[in-house]
C-alpha positions in Angstrom: -0.2 0.3 0.3 1.8 3.6 -1.1 1.9 6.4 1.7 -0.9 9.7 0.6 0.4 13.2 1.6 -1.5 15.5 1.7 -4.6 17.2 3.3 -8.1 15.9 3.3 -11.4 17.6 2.0 -12.9 16.9 5.6 -10.1 18.8 7.6 -9.4 21.2 4.5 -13.8 22.4 5.4 -12.3 22.3 9.2 -10.0 24.9 8.3 -11.7 27.1 5.8 -15.3 27.2 9.0 -12.6 28.3 11.4 -10.5 31.0 8.8 -14.6 32.0 7.8 -15.6 31.8 11.9 -12.8 34.1 12.5 -13.4 36.8 10.2 -16.7 36.6 11.2 -15.6 38.2 14.6 -13.2 40.8 12.9 -14.6 42.2 10.0 -17.9 43.6 12.0 -14.7 45.9 14.6 -12.9 46.1 11.6 -15.8 48.5 10.7 -16.8 50.2 13.2 -13.0 50.8 14.0 -13.0 52.7 11.1 -16.3 54.9 12.0 -14.6 55.4 15.1 -12.2 56.5 12.7 -13.5 58.2 10.8 -15.9 60.9 12.9 -11.8 61.6 14.9 -11.1 63.1 11.8 -14.4 64.6 11.2 -14.3 66.2 14.7 -10.3 67.8 13.5 -11.2 69.2 10.7 -14.6 70.8 12.1 -11.9 71.9 15.0 -9.3 73.1 11.2 -12.2 74.6 10.4 -12.5 77.2 13.2 -9.1 77.3 13.6 -9.4 78.5 10.7 -11.7 81.3 11.5 -10.6 82.8 13.9 -7.3 83.6 12.3 -9.2 84.5 9.3 -10.9 87.0 11.2 -8.2 88.3 13.0 -6.0 89.3 10.1 -9.0 90.5 8.1 -10.6 92.4 9.9 -12.1 95.0 7.8 -14.3 91.3 6.3 -14.5 88.7 9.9 -15.8 85.2 9.0 -15.1 83.4 5.8 -18.9 83.7 3.7 -16.9 79.9 1.8 -14.6 77.2 2.8 -12.9 77.5 -0.3 -11.6 81.6 1.3 -10.4 79.5 4.6 -7.5 77.5 1.5 -6.2 77.7 -0.7 -3.8 75.2 -3.4 -1.0 74.8 -4.6 2.6 77.4 -3.9 -0.4 79.4 -2.2 0.0 83.8 -0.8 -2.4 84.0 1.2 -5.5 86.7 0.5 -8.9 87.2 2.5 -9.7 85.0 -1.3 -7.5 82.1 -0.4 -6.3 82.7 3.2 -4.1 79.3 3.0 -5.1 78.5 6.4 -6.8 74.6 5.9 -5.7 72.0 3.0 -7.1 72.5 -0.1 -8.6 68.6 0.8 -10.2 70.2 3.9 -11.4 73.5 2.2 -13.0 71.1 -1.0 -14.8 68.9 1.1 -18.3 70.0 0.9 -19.4 68.7 -2.7 -20.8 65.4 -3.7 -17.9 64.3 -5.5 -15.4 65.4 -3.0 -15.5 63.3 1.2 -12.6 64.4 3.4 -12.1 61.0 5.7 -16.6 59.5 4.5 -17.7 62.7 5.8 -19.0 66.5 3.7 -18.9 69.4 5.5 -21.0 72.2 4.8 -20.5 75.3 5.5 -22.6 78.5 6.0 -22.4 82.2 6.4 -24.6 85.0 6.6 -21.8 88.0 5.2 -22.1 90.8 6.2 -19.6 93.6 6.9 -17.9 92.2 8.6 -19.5 89.4 9.0 -20.3 87.6 12.9 -21.7 84.3 12.1 -20.6 81.3 11.0 -21.5 77.3 11.1 -19.4 74.2 9.9 -22.0 71.1 10.0 -20.6 67.0 9.3 -22.4 64.3 7.5 -21.0 61.2 7.5 -20.7 60.6 3.1 -22.7 57.3 3.5 -24.5 57.1 6.8 -23.9 53.9 9.3 -21.1 52.8 6.4 -17.8 56.2 7.6 -19.8 57.1 10.1 -22.6 57.8 12.9 -22.6 60.9 13.8 -22.2 64.2 12.7 -21.4 67.6 13.8 -21.6 71.1 14.7 -20.3 74.0 15.4 -20.6 78.0 14.7 -18.8 80.8 15.2 -18.7 80.5 19.4 -16.5 77.1 19.1 -18.6 74.5 20.5 -18.7 71.5 18.7 -22.0 70.2 18.7 -23.2 66.0 17.9 -25.7 64.1 17.0 -26.1 61.2 18.2 -28.2 58.9 15.1 -27.8 61.0 11.2 -26.6 64.2 9.7 -28.0 67.0 10.8 -26.4 68.3 13.5 -28.1 71.5 15.4 -26.5 74.4 17.9 -29.5 72.6 19.9 -27.3 69.2 20.4 -25.0 68.4 23.6 -21.5 69.6 22.9 -18.4 67.0 22.8 -16.2 65.7 26.3 
């Protein structure tokens, strides 16, 4: 009788079953970690926008706060002006359109204008709810970042981050 080398079908099926069980445990944890990282990035981006707005309004006191996020940004070899202050990166400044999210979040910026502008609001909403993020975030000229636990559309009435 000749001794055969290799694995039997049953042994291979057991190994595949063990790999599938491990994957079933690991994949949801990976998705939760990605959502958490995206939300942390969104909070950091809103903090950057708040800091940029304070810098912008003190640099250009006759203008006040910017009227668009594009005014806070700049591209390439940026020369600072009130139209492109070079305070935030181009990725964040452009994360207001449906084609370019930043870390899975879109940011909506609003300023009613004025001379000088004294108000602004910024919200961060997940590009794909429950895949890139669960919470939404809001901030205004006060600098307090607020969150809505589930879904888009955080407002000034939501609780602040701790």
